[in-house]
C-alpha positions as CSV (number, residue, x, y, z in Angstrom):
1,M,39.8,151.0,-198.7
2,S,42.7,153.1,-197.6
3,E,45.8,152.7,-197.7
4,A,45.5,154.0,-194.1
5,I,42.9,150.6,-192.8
6,L,45.1,148.6,-194.6
7,I,48.0,148.8,-192.9
8,A,46.2,148.9,-189.2
9,I,44.7,145.7,-189.8
10,I,47.5,144.4,-191.3
11,A,49.1,145.9,-188.3
12,G,47.0,144.3,-185.8
13,A,47.1,141.1,-187.4
14,C,50.9,141.2,-186.7
15,S,50.9,141.5,-183.7
16,V,48.4,139.4,-183.1
17,L,50.2,137.1,-184.3
18,G,53.3,137.9,-182.5
19,Q,51.7,137.9,-178.3
20,W,50.2,134.6,-180.1
21,L,54.2,132.8,-181.3
22,I,55.1,134.4,-176.9
23,S,52.8,133.0,-175.3
24,R,53.1,129.5,-176.7
25,E,56.7,130.0,-176.8
26,R,57.0,130.8,-172.2
27,E,54.0,128.4,-172.2
28,A,56.5,125.3,-173.6
29,R,59.5,126.8,-171.2
30,L,56.6,127.0,-168.3
31,D,56.1,123.2,-169.4
32,E,59.9,122.6,-169.0
33,R,60.0,124.0,-165.3
34,L,56.6,122.0,-164.4
35,K,58.2,119.2,-165.5
36,G,61.8,119.2,-163.2
37,V,59.3,120.3,-160.6
38,E,57.8,117.0,-161.0
39,R,60.9,115.3,-160.8
40,R,62.5,116.9,-158.0
41,L,59.1,116.4,-155.9
42,D,58.7,112.6,-157.3
43,Q,62.7,112.9,-156.2
44,H,62.1,113.6,-152.7
45,N,58.9,111.7,-152.0
46,N,61.2,108.8,-152.6
47,Y,63.7,109.7,-150.2
48,A,60.6,109.5,-147.5
49,E,59.5,106.6,-148.9
50,K,63.1,106.0,-147.4
51,I,63.4,107.3,-144.7
52,G,60.4,105.9,-143.1
53,D,61.6,101.6,-143.7
54,I,64.9,103.7,-142.3
55,Q,62.6,104.5,-139.6
56,R,61.1,100.9,-139.2
57,D,64.3,99.0,-139.1
58,I,66.4,101.1,-136.5
59,G,63.2,100.8,-134.5
60,I,63.5,97.1,-134.8
61,L,67.7,96.5,-134.1
62,A,66.3,98.7,-131.2
63,T,63.9,96.2,-130.2
64,E,66.2,93.3,-130.4
65,I,69.4,95.0,-128.6
66,K,66.5,96.0,-125.8
67,N,65.9,91.6,-126.2
68,M,69.5,90.8,-126.4
69,K,70.4,92.8,-123.6
70,E,67.4,91.7,-121.2
71,A,68.4,87.7,-122.1
72,S,72.2,87.9,-121.5
């Protein structure tokens, strides 16, 4: 096998290995970012549920205040 072909094979193998390593690192960073977004989304959903409960409670309180005013 000629020297040029051997060098080309080694260079190609190194290139493939390098791209694989870069891809793996990029995927790890994207996974970490996705986990962060999921945490923020979970927090947001908890706030949305709490706001729904607060709105329901405000409606109940408004009705009770109205009933108290009518009773007096």
